N, C-alpha and C positions, 0 to 999 in steps of 0.2 A: 492675468491669465497664465496658466501653466503650459507646458509643452504639448504639442498636438499628440493625441493618442494616450495621454496619461490616464484618462478616465477608463481606458480599456484594460489597464493592467490588472485590476481585480477580476475582471471577467476571464482574462487569460489564465490567471492563477487558479481560478475555480475550475476551468476546463482541464488544466493540467492535473489538478488533484483528482478530479472525477475520472479522467482517462487512465491515470496510473493506478487508481484504486480498482477500476474495472479490470485492468490487465492483471493485477495481483489476484483478484477473485478468479478470473478465468485460468490463469497459470496454476494456481494452487488447486483448483478443481480438477484440472487435467492431471496434476501430479498425484492427487488423492486417488483418482481412478486407477492410476498406475501403481499404487501402493507406496508412493514416495512423497507423501504430504510434508509440507514444511512445518516444523514444530519448534517452539521456543517456550521455555519455562524458567521462571525465577521466583522462588517463594511460592506464593499462592497465585501468581499471575501466570496464565497459560494461554499461549496463542497457538491454536492447533487446527482451526477450521478455516476454510476459505472466507466465510462471512466475517469471522473475527479479524482475520488479517486485513481484509478490505476495509472494514470499519475503522480499524486502527490507522491504516494508511490515509483514510479520508480525514480523520480528526487530528492525528498526530503525525503527519507525513514526514516531518523532519527527523523524527526518531524511528518510526515504524518502517519506512521504505528502506533505509539502509540496513536495518535489522533483518527485514524480509530477504533482501538480496544476499546478505551474509549467511543467514540460515539456509537459504536455498542452495548456495554453493556447497555448504557443508553436508547436505543431505543426499 
């Protein structure tokens, strides 16, 4: 048997990913309404809408969340 609560770790991680992606969506939506949307582009890859940012954070959180926060500060 493993440590108590170990089976809850994937659920906690899924909730963290969902909550942070929802925050990114809401934050960028607000910023877009204010005319200060978060934008990132490299080559043909472009992250410029709240939905795209949220989806990237949900799927590639380790890369997309720090990138969003960095681009958000720059904007």
